[in-house]
CHARMM-style PDB file with segment names, atoms N, HN, CA, C and O in Angstrom:
ATOM      1  N   MET     1      27.163  45.476 -27.261  1.00  0.00      PROA
ATOM      2  CA  MET     1      26.292  45.506 -28.181  1.00  0.00      PROA
ATOM      3  C   MET     1      26.877  43.456 -28.728  1.00  0.00      PROA
ATOM      4  O   MET     1      27.941  42.948 -28.374  1.00  0.00      PROA
ATOM      5  N   PRO     2      26.337  43.104 -29.162  1.00  0.00      PROA
ATOM      6  CA  PRO     2      26.451  41.416 -30.194  1.00  0.00      PROA
ATOM      7  C   PRO     2      26.258  41.834 -31.305  1.00  0.00      PROA
ATOM      8  O   PRO     2      25.604  42.861 -31.482  1.00  0.00      PROA
ATOM      9  N   LYS     3      26.973  40.883 -32.661  1.00  0.00      PROA
ATOM     10  HN  LYS     3      27.504  40.049 -32.518  1.00  0.00      PROA
ATOM     11  CA  LYS     3      27.361  41.048 -33.267  1.00  0.00      PROA
ATOM     12  C   LYS     3      26.085  40.826 -33.911  1.00  0.00      PROA
ATOM     13  O   LYS     3      25.645  39.894 -33.239  1.00  0.00      PROA
ATOM     14  N   ASP     4      24.836  41.204 -35.164  1.00  0.00      PROA
ATOM     15  HN  ASP     4      25.194  41.961 -35.710  1.00  0.00      PROA
ATOM     16  CA  ASP     4      23.532  40.584 -35.590  1.00  0.00      PROA
ATOM     17  C   ASP     4      24.317  39.375 -36.546  1.00  0.00      PROA
ATOM     18  O   ASP     4      25.516  39.097 -36.588  1.00  0.00      PROA
ATOM     19  N   ALA     5      23.156  38.769 -37.297  1.00  0.00      PROA
ATOM     20  HN  ALA     5      22.182  38.994 -37.263  1.00  0.00      PROA
ATOM     21  CA  ALA     5      23.837  37.338 -38.611  1.00  0.00      PROA
ATOM     22  C   ALA     5      24.396  38.812 -39.158  1.00  0.00      PROA
ATOM     23  O   ALA     5      25.568  39.088 -38.904  1.00  0.00      PROA
ATOM     24  N   PHE     6      23.347  40.037 -40.117  1.00  0.00      PROA
ATOM     25  HN  PHE     6      22.394  39.813 -40.323  1.00  0.00      PROA
ATOM     26  CA  PHE     6      24.108  40.052 -41.497  1.00  0.00      PROA
ATOM     27  C   PHE     6      26.030  40.268 -41.070  1.00  0.00      PROA
ATOM     28  O   PHE     6      26.950  39.841 -41.768  1.00  0.00      PROA
ATOM     29  N   ASP     7      26.203  41.243 -39.404  1.00  0.00      PROA
ATOM     30  HN  ASP     7      25.456  41.590 -38.837  1.00  0.00      PROA
ATOM     31  CA  ASP     7      27.760  41.445 -39.231  1.00  0.00      PROA
ATOM     32  C   ASP     7      29.222  40.277 -39.237  1.00  0.00      PROA
ATOM     33  O   ASP     7      30.379  40.286 -39.658  1.00  0.00      PROA
ATOM     34  N   GLN     8      28.238  39.277 -38.439  1.00  0.00      PROA
ATOM     35  HN  GLN     8      27.298  39.269 -38.098  1.00  0.00      PROA
ATOM     36  CA  GLN     8      28.761  38.482 -38.952  1.00  0.00      PROA
ATOM     37  C   GLN     8      29.095  37.422 -39.629  1.00  0.00      PROA
ATOM     38  O   GLN     8      30.101  36.740 -39.436  1.00  0.00      PROA
ATOM     39  N   TRP     9      27.990  37.198 -40.706  1.00  0.00      PROA
ATOM     40  HN  TRP     9      27.173  37.753 -40.863  1.00  0.00      PROA
ATOM     41  CA  TRP     9      28.349  37.005 -41.970  1.00  0.00      PROA
ATOM     42  C   TRP     9      29.092  37.529 -42.867  1.00  0.00      PROA
ATOM     43  O   TRP     9      29.474  36.816 -43.795  1.00  0.00      PROA
ATOM     44  N   TRP    10      29.581  39.303 -42.780  1.00  0.00      PROA
ATOM     45  HN  TRP    10      29.271  39.882 -42.027  1.00  0.00      PROA
ATOM     46  CA  TRP    10      30.336  39.472 -43.456  1.00  0.00      PROA
ATOM     47  C   TRP    10      31.649  39.567 -43.327  1.00  0.00      PROA
ATOM     48  O   TRP    10      32.645  39.469 -44.043  1.00  0.00      PROA
ATOM     49  N   GLU    11      31.342  39.819 -42.037  1.00  0.00      PROA
ATOM     50  HN  GLU    11      30.533  39.898 -41.455  1.00  0.00      PROA
ATOM     51  CA  GLU    11      33.207  38.962 -40.847  1.00  0.00      PROA
ATOM     52  C   GLU    11      33.923  37.866 -41.482  1.00  0.00      PROA
ATOM     53  O   GLU    11      34.905  37.920 -42.222  1.00  0.00      PROA
ATOM     54  N   TRP    12      33.077  36.582 -40.950  1.00  0.00      PROA
ATOM     55  HN  TRP    12      32.279  36.538 -40.349  1.00  0.00      PROA
ATOM     56  CA  TRP    12      33.819  35.641 -41.812  1.00  0.00      PROA
ATOM     57  C   TRP    12      33.511  36.047 -43.276  1.00  0.00      PROA
ATOM     58  O   TRP    12      34.554  36.459 -43.783  1.00  0.00      PROA
ATOM     59  N   ALA    13      32.903  36.072 -43.788  1.00  0.00      PROA
ATOM     60  HN  ALA    13      32.055  35.737 -43.377  1.00  0.00      PROA
ATOM     61  CA  ALA    13      32.929  36.613 -45.929  1.00  0.00      PROA
ATOM     62  C   ALA    13      33.996  36.867 -46.399  1.00  0.00      PROA
ATOM     63  O   ALA    13      34.374  36.465 -47.499  1.00  0.00      PROA
ATOM     64  N   GLU    14      34.914  37.877 -45.305  1.00  0.00      PROA
ATOM     65  HN  GLU    14      34.607  38.204 -44.411  1.00  0.00      PROA
ATOM     66  CA  GLU    14      35.287  38.453 -45.823  1.00  0.00      PROA
ATOM     67  C   GLU    14      36.600  39.264 -44.553  1.00  0.00      PROA
ATOM     68  O   GLU    14      36.788  40.412 -44.151  1.00  0.00      PROA
ATOM     69  N   LYS    15      37.564  37.280 -44.170  1.00  0.00      PROA
ATOM     70  HN  LYS    15      37.411  36.348 -44.496  1.00  0.00      PROA
ATOM     71  CA  LYS    15      38.621  36.614 -43.432  1.00  0.00      PROA
ATOM     72  C   LYS    15      39.629  36.506 -44.718  1.00  0.00      PROA
ATOM     73  O   LYS    15      39.515  36.174 -45.898  1.00  0.00      PROA
ATOM     74  N   PRO    16      40.572  36.917 -43.943  1.00  0.00      PROA
ATOM     75  CA  PRO    16      41.879  36.569 -44.666  1.00  0.00      PROA
ATOM     76  C   PRO    16      41.904  35.347 -45.226  1.00  0.00      PROA
ATOM     77  O   PRO    16      41.221  34.527 -44.612  1.00  0.00      PROA
ATOM     78  N   PRO    17      42.430  34.963 -46.135  1.00  0.00      PROA
ATOM     79  CA  PRO    17      42.222  33.560 -46.353  1.00  0.00      PROA
ATOM     80  C   PRO    17      42.982  32.571 -44.926  1.00  0.00      PROA
ATOM     81  O   PRO    17      42.510  31.472 -44.634  1.00  0.00      PROA
ATOM     82  N   GLU    18      44.166  33.166 -44.169  1.00  0.00      PROA
ATOM     83  HN  GLU    18      44.549  34.059 -44.406  1.00  0.00      PROA
ATOM     84  CA  GLU    18      44.575  31.815 -43.456  1.00  0.00      PROA
ATOM     85  C   GLU    18      44.026  32.796 -42.092  1.00  0.00      PROA
ATOM     86  O   GLU    18      44.828  33.518 -41.501  1.00  0.00      PROA
ATOM     87  N   SER    19      42.642  32.722 -41.708  1.00  0.00      PROA
ATOM     88  HN  SER    19      41.989  32.135 -42.188  1.00  0.00      PROA
ATOM     89  CA  SER    19      41.670  32.640 -40.752  1.00  0.00      PROA
ATOM     90  C   SER    19      40.693  31.830 -40.469  1.00  0.00      PROA
ATOM     91  O   SER    19      39.936  31.348 -41.312  1.00  0.00      PROA
ATOM     92  N   LYS    20      40.636  31.577 -38.955  1.00  0.00      PROA
ATOM     93  HN  LYS    20      41.251  31.969 -38.271  1.00  0.00      PROA
ATOM     94  CA  LYS    20      40.391  30.192 -38.687  1.00  0.00      PROA
ATOM     95  C   LYS    20      39.018  30.330 -38.285  1.00  0.00      PROA
ATOM     96  O   LYS    20      38.472  29.264 -38.002  1.00  0.00      PROA
ATOM     97  N   LEU    21      37.894  32.007 -38.127  1.00  0.00      PROA
ATOM     98  HN  LEU    21      38.338  32.873 -38.357  1.00  0.00      PROA
ATOM     99  CA  LEU    21      36.815  32.081 -38.424  1.00  0.00      PROA
ATOM    100  C   LEU    21      35.950  31.151 -38.698  1.00  0.00      PROA
ATOM    101  O   LEU    21      36.071  30.408 -39.672  1.00  0.00      PROA
ATOM    102  N   THR    22      34.634  31.079 -37.561  1.00  0.00      PROA
ATOM    103  HN  THR    22      34.536  31.683 -36.770  1.00  0.00      PROA
ATOM    104  CA  THR    22      33.952  30.338 -38.627  1.00  0.00      PROA
ATOM    105  C   THR    22      32.614  30.694 -38.157  1.00  0.00      PROA
ATOM    106  O   THR    22      32.450  31.471 -37.217  1.00  0.00      PROA
ATOM    107  N   ILE    23      31.680  30.153 -38.778  1.00  0.00      PROA
ATOM    108  HN  ILE    23      31.814  29.522 -39.542  1.00  0.00      PROA
ATOM    109  CA  ILE    23      30.054  30.590 -38.750  1.00  0.00      PROA
ATOM    110  C   ILE    23      29.376  29.658 -38.310  1.00  0.00      PROA
ATOM    111  O   ILE    23      29.738  28.494 -38.134  1.00  0.00      PROA
ATOM    112  N   PRO    24      28.033  30.281 -38.048  1.00  0.00      PROA
ATOM    113  CA  PRO    24      26.770  28.837 -37.263  1.00  0.00      PROA
ATOM    114  C   PRO    24      26.455  28.398 -39.072  1.00  0.00      PROA
ATOM    115  O   PRO    24      26.533  29.132 -40.057  1.00  0.00      PROA
ATOM    116  N   ALA    25      26.050  26.777 -38.970  1.00  0.00      PROA
ATOM    117  HN  ALA    25      25.986  26.181 -38.169  1.00  0.00      PROA
ATOM    118  CA  ALA    25      25.463  26.652 -40.419  1.00  0.00      PROA
ATOM    119  C   ALA    25      24.695  27.439 -40.306  1.00  0.00      PROA
ATOM    120  O   ALA    25      24.520  28.324 -41.144  1.00  0.00      PROA
ATOM    121  N   ALA    26      23.968  27.304 -39.122  1.00  0.00      PROA
ATOM    122  HN  ALA    26      24.110  26.585 -38.441  1.00  0.00      PROA
ATOM    123  CA  ALA    26      22.377  27.951 -38.913  1.00  0.00      PROA
ATOM    124  C   ALA    26      22.504  29.217 -39.234  1.00  0.00      PROA
ATOM    125  O   ALA    26      21.455  29.824 -39.448  1.00  0.00      PROA
ATOM    126  N   ILE    27      23.479  29.774 -39.325  1.00  0.00      PROA
ATOM    127  HN  ILE    27      24.331  29.281 -39.151  1.00  0.00      PROA
ATOM    128  CA  ILE    27      23.890  31.343 -40.523  1.00  0.00      PROA
ATOM    129  C   ILE    27      24.521  31.140 -41.620  1.00  0.00      PROA
ATOM    130  O   ILE    27      24.730  32.298 -41.980  1.00  0.00      PROA
ATOM    131  N   HSD    28      24.811  30.711 -42.124  1.00  0.00      PROA
ATOM    132  HN  HSD    28      24.642  29.770 -41.831  1.00  0.00      PROA
ATOM    133  CA  HSD    28      25.284  30.322 -43.101  1.00  0.00      PROA
ATOM    134  C   HSD    28      24.743  29.648 -44.540  1.00  0.00      PROA
ATOM    135  O   HSD    28      25.082  30.051 -45.653  1.00  0.00      PROA
ATOM    136  N   GLU    29      23.754  28.445 -44.252  1.00  0.00      PROA
ATOM    137  HN  GLU    29      23.479  28.118 -43.348  1.00  0.00      PROA
ATOM    138  CA  GLU    29      22.838  27.648 -44.799  1.00  0.00      PROA
ATOM    139  C   GLU    29      21.772  28.527 -45.125  1.00  0.00      PROA
ATOM    140  O   GLU    29      21.242  28.257 -46.203  1.00  0.00      PROA
ATOM    141  N   PRO    30      21.277  29.546 -44.484  1.00  0.00      PROA
ATOM    142  CA  PRO    30      19.999  30.853 -44.553  1.00  0.00      PROA
ATOM    143  C   PRO    30      20.629  31.368 -45.637  1.00  0.00      PROA
ATOM    144  O   PRO    30      20.243  30.893 -46.704  1.00  0.00      PROA
ATOM    145  N   ILE    31      21.839  32.543 -45.721  1.00  0.00      PROA
ATOM    146  HN  ILE    31      22.152  32.930 -44.853  1.00  0.00      PROA
ATOM    147  CA  ILE    31      21.941  33.466 -46.534  1.00  0.00      PROA
ATOM    148  C   ILE    31      22.429  33.177 -47.502  1.00  0.00      PROA
ATOM    149  O   ILE    31      22.266  33.955 -48.442  1.00  0.00      PROA
ATOM    150  N   MET    32      23.428  31.662 -47.773  1.00  0.00      PROA
ATOM    151  HN  MET    32      23.561  31.030 -47.010  1.00  0.00      PROA
ATOM    152  CA  MET    32      23.680  30.916 -49.043  1.00  0.00      PROA
ATOM    153  C   MET    32      22.802  31.170 -50.543  1.00  0.00      PROA
ATOM    154  O   MET    32      23.069  31.637 -51.650  1.00  0.00      PROA
ATOM    155  N   ARG    33      21.441  30.484 -49.773  1.00  0.00      PROA
ATOM    156  HN  ARG    33      21.224  30.105 -48.874  1.00  0.00      PROA
ATOM    157  CA  ARG    33      19.903  31.022 -50.294  1.00  0.00      PROA
ATOM    158  C   ARG    33      20.192  32.193 -50.227  1.00  0.00      PROA
ATOM    159  O   ARG    33      21.180  32.224 -49.494  1.00  0.00      PROA
ATOM    160  N   LEU    34      19.837  33.654 -50.675  1.00  0.00      PROA
ATOM    161  HN  LEU    34      19.034  33.629 -51.271  1.00  0.00      PROA
ATOM    162  CA  LEU    34      19.889  34.548 -50.910  1.00  0.00      PROA
ATOM    163  C   LEU    34      20.902  35.045 -51.631  1.00  0.00      PROA
ATOM    164  O   LEU    34      22.031  35.111 -51.144  1.00  0.00      PROA
ATOM    165  N   THR    35      20.653  35.424 -52.776  1.00  0.00      PROA
ATOM    166  HN  THR    35      19.736  35.370 -53.171  1.00  0.00      PROA
ATOM    167  CA  THR    35      20.747  36.139 -54.164  1.00  0.00      PROA
ATOM    168  C   THR    35      22.133  36.697 -53.572  1.00  0.00      PROA
ATOM    169  O   THR    35      21.805  37.147 -52.474  1.00  0.00      PROA
ATOM    170  N   PRO    36      23.300  36.867 -53.710  1.00  0.00      PROA
ATOM    171  CA  PRO    36      23.764  38.015 -53.792  1.00  0.00      PROA
ATOM    172  C   PRO    36      24.136  39.502 -53.184  1.00  0.00      PROA
ATOM    173  O   PRO    36      24.885  39.837 -52.267  1.00  0.00      PROA
ATOM    174  N   ASP    37      23.262  40.280 -54.119  1.00  0.00      PROA
ATOM    175  HN  ASP    37      22.653  40.008 -54.864  1.00  0.00      PROA
ATOM    176  CA  ASP    37      22.505  41.277 -54.125  1.00  0.00      PROA
ATOM    177  C   ASP    37      21.689  41.239 -52.499  1.00  0.00      PROA
ATOM    178  O   ASP    37      21.703  42.264 -51.818  1.00  0.00      PROA
ATOM    179  N   GLU    38      21.187  40.309 -52.125  1.00  0.00      PROA
ATOM    180  HN  GLU    38      21.176  39.476 -52.678  1.00  0.00      PROA
ATOM    181  CA  GLU    38      20.147  39.915 -50.993  1.00  0.00      PROA
ATOM    182  C   GLU    38      20.758  40.016 -49.338  1.00  0.00      PROA
ATOM    183  O   GLU    38      20.334  40.376 -48.239  1.00  0.00      PROA
ATOM    184  N   ARG    39      22.089  39.426 -49.959  1.00  0.00      PROA
ATOM    185  HN  ARG    39      22.433  39.133 -50.852  1.00  0.00      PROA
ATOM    186  CA  ARG    39      23.038  39.627 -48.767  1.00  0.00      PROA
ATOM    187  C   ARG    39      24.172  41.764 -48.273  1.00  0.00      PROA
ATOM    188  O   ARG    39      24.722  42.535 -47.487  1.00  0.00      PROA
ATOM    189  N   ARG    40      23.792  41.482 -49.332  1.00  0.00      PROA
ATOM    190  HN  ARG    40      23.345  40.855 -49.971  1.00  0.00      PROA
ATOM    191  CA  ARG    40      23.812  42.761 -48.894  1.00  0.00      PROA
ATOM    192  C   ARG    40      23.181  43.376 -48.443  1.00  0.00      PROA
ATOM    193  O   ARG    40      23.456  44.500 -48.864  1.00  0.00      PROA
ATOM    194  N   ASP    41      22.338  43.435 -47.716  1.00  0.00      PROA
ATOM    195  HN  ASP    41      22.115  42.522 -47.374  1.00  0.00      PROA
ATOM    196  CA  ASP    41      20.652  43.348 -47.119  1.00  0.00      PROA
ATOM    197  C   ASP    41      21.095  43.373 -46.176  1.00  0.00      PROA
ATOM    198  O   ASP    41      21.967  42.540 -45.927  1.00  0.00      PROA
ATOM    199  N   ARG    42      20.612  44.590 -44.939  1.00  0.00      PROA
ATOM    200  HN  ARG    42      19.904  45.266 -45.142  1.00  0.00      PROA
ATOM    201  CA  ARG    42      21.258  43.787 -43.461  1.00  0.00      PROA
ATOM    202  C   ARG    42      19.621  42.765 -42.860  1.00  0.00      PROA
ATOM    203  O   ARG    42      19.646  41.743 -42.173  1.00  0.00      PROA
ATOM    204  N   ASP    43      18.026  43.676 -43.554  1.00  0.00      PROA
ATOM    205  HN  ASP    43      18.006  44.506 -44.112  1.00  0.00      PROA
ATOM    206  CA  ASP    43      17.485  42.888 -42.792  1.00  0.00      PROA
ATOM    207  C   ASP    43      16.634  41.761 -43.625  1.00  0.00      PROA
ATOM    208  O   ASP    43      15.768  40.932 -43.345  1.00  0.00      PROA
ATOM    209  N   LYS    44      17.225  42.107 -44.605  1.00  0.00      PROA
ATOM    210  HN  LYS    44      17.928  42.781 -44.833  1.00  0.00      PROA
ATOM    211  CA  LYS    44      17.045  40.379 -45.581  1.00  0.00      PROA
ATOM    212  C   LYS    44      17.489  39.584 -45.064  1.00  0.00      PROA
ATOM    213  O   LYS    44      16.653  39.033 -44.348  1.00  0.00      PROA
ATOM    214  N   VAL    45      18.844  38.969 -44.980  1.00  0.00      PROA
ATOM    215  HN  VAL    45      19.522  39.417 -45.562  1.00  0.00      PROA
ATOM    216  CA  VAL    45      19.804  38.435 -44.169  1.00  0.00      PROA
ATOM    217  C   VAL    45      19.734  38.295 -42.957  1.00  0.00      PROA
ATOM    218  O   VAL    45      20.360  37.315 -42.553  1.00  0.00      PROA
ATOM    219  N   ASN    46      19.150  38.962 -42.090  1.00  0.00      PROA
ATOM    220  HN  ASN    46      18.641  39.758 -42.418  1.00  0.00      PROA
ATOM    221  CA  ASN    46      18.771  38.965 -40.333  1.00  0.00      PROA
ATOM    222  C   ASN    46      17.426  38.245 -40.332  1.00  0.00      PROA
ATOM    223  O   ASN    46      17.047  37.677 -39.308  1.00  0.00      PROA
ATOM    224  N   ASP    47      16.764  38.249 -41.335  1.00  0.00      PROA
ATOM    225  HN  ASP    47      17.071  38.710 -42.167  1.00  0.00      PROA
ATOM    226  CA  ASP    47      15.510  38.606 -40.911  1.00  0.00      PROA
ATOM    227  C   ASP    47      15.483  36.618 -42.517  1.00  0.00      PROA
ATOM    228  O   ASP    47      14.385  36.071 -42.625  1.00  0.00      PROA
ATOM    229  N   ALA    48      16.132  36.292 -42.980  1.00  0.00      PROA
ATOM    230  HN  ALA    48      17.024  36.736 -42.892  1.00  0.00      PROA
ATOM    231  CA  ALA    48      16.076  34.890 -43.295  1.00  0.00      PROA
ATOM    232  C   ALA    48      16.330  34.352 -42.324  1.00  0.00      PROA
ATOM    233  O   ALA    48      15.275  33.790 -42.031  1.00  0.00      PROA
ATOM    234  N   VAL    49      17.455  33.993 -41.154  1.00  0.00      PROA
ATOM    235  HN  VAL    49      18.312  34.450 -41.392  1.00  0.00      PROA
ATOM    236  CA  VAL    49      18.588  33.569 -40.180  1.00  0.00      PROA
ATOM    237  C   VAL    49      17.026  33.597 -39.223  1.00  0.00      PROA
ATOM    238  O   VAL    49      16.644  32.581 -38.642  1.00  0.00      PROA
ATOM    239  N   ARG    50      16.388  34.661 -39.187  1.00  0.00      PROA
ATOM    240  HN  ARG    50      16.699  35.486 -39.658  1.00  0.00      PROA
ATOM    241  CA  ARG    50      15.328  34.249 -37.704  1.00  0.00      PROA
ATOM    242  C   ARG    50      14.990  33.150 -38.374  1.00  0.00      PROA
ATOM    243  O   ARG    50      15.203  32.074 -37.816  1.00  0.00      PROA
ATOM    244  N   GLN    51      14.590  33.158 -39.265  1.00  0.00      PROA
ATOM    245  HN  GLN    51      14.417  34.032 -39.718  1.00  0.00      PROA
ATOM    246  CA  GLN    51      13.231  32.226 -40.025  1.00  0.00      PROA
ATOM    247  C   GLN    51      13.334  30.868 -39.575  1.00  0.00      PROA
ATOM    248  O   GLN    51      12.561  30.256 -38.838  1.00  0.00      PROA
ATOM    249  N   TRP    52      14.881  30.305 -40.369  1.00  0.00      PROA
ATOM    250  HN  TRP    52      15.509  30.802 -40.968  1.00  0.00      PROA
ATOM    251  CA  TRP    52      15.601  29.821 -40.764  1.00  0.00      PROA
ATOM    252  C   TRP    52      16.005  28.599 -39.066  1.00  0.00      PROA
ATOM    253  O   TRP    52      16.065  27.378 -38.916  1.00  0.00      PROA
ATOM    254  N   ARG    53      16.192  29.829 -38.101  1.00  0.00      PROA
ATOM    255  HN  ARG    53      16.143  30.820 -38.223  1.00  0.00      PROA
ATOM    256  CA  ARG    53      16.106  29.130 -37.221  1.00  0.00      PROA
ATOM    257  C   ARG    53      14.512  28.775 -35.887  1.00  0.00      PROA
ATOM    258  O   ARG    53      14.351  28.374 -34.735  1.00  0.00      PROA
ATOM    259  N   GLU    54      13.683  29.264 -37.069  1.00  0.00      PROA
ATOM    260  HN  GLU    54      13.814  29.590 -38.005  1.00  0.00      PROA
ATOM    261  CA  GLU    54      12.150  29.280 -36.045  1.00  0.00      PROA
ATOM    262  C   GLU    54      11.202  27.880 -37.033  1.00  0.00      PROA
ATOM    263  O   GLU    54      10.017  27.553 -36.973  1.00  0.00      PROA
ATOM    264  N   ASN    55      12.420  27.296 -37.931  1.00  0.00      PROA
ATOM    265  HN  ASN    55      13.383  27.562 -37.979  1.00  0.00      PROA
ATOM    266  CA  ASN    55      11.703  26.554 -38.113  1.00  0.00      PROA
ATOM    267  C   ASN    55      12.304  25.663 -37.467  1.00  0.00      PROA
ATOM    268  OT1 ASN    55      11.825  24.532 -37.382  1.00  0.00      PROA
TER     269      ASN     55
END
């Protein structure tokens, strides 16, 4: 099963400093507009990314 935006975000956010893991701007930008608490909510994160991609 593919990872949703929430899983991709947290994998990137918690990566070790030496990791070269990246995420697309279409995931990073909308999530960075959320509050830190909202970033912990799977539905809010996935909705924000979906809305970003639709616009």
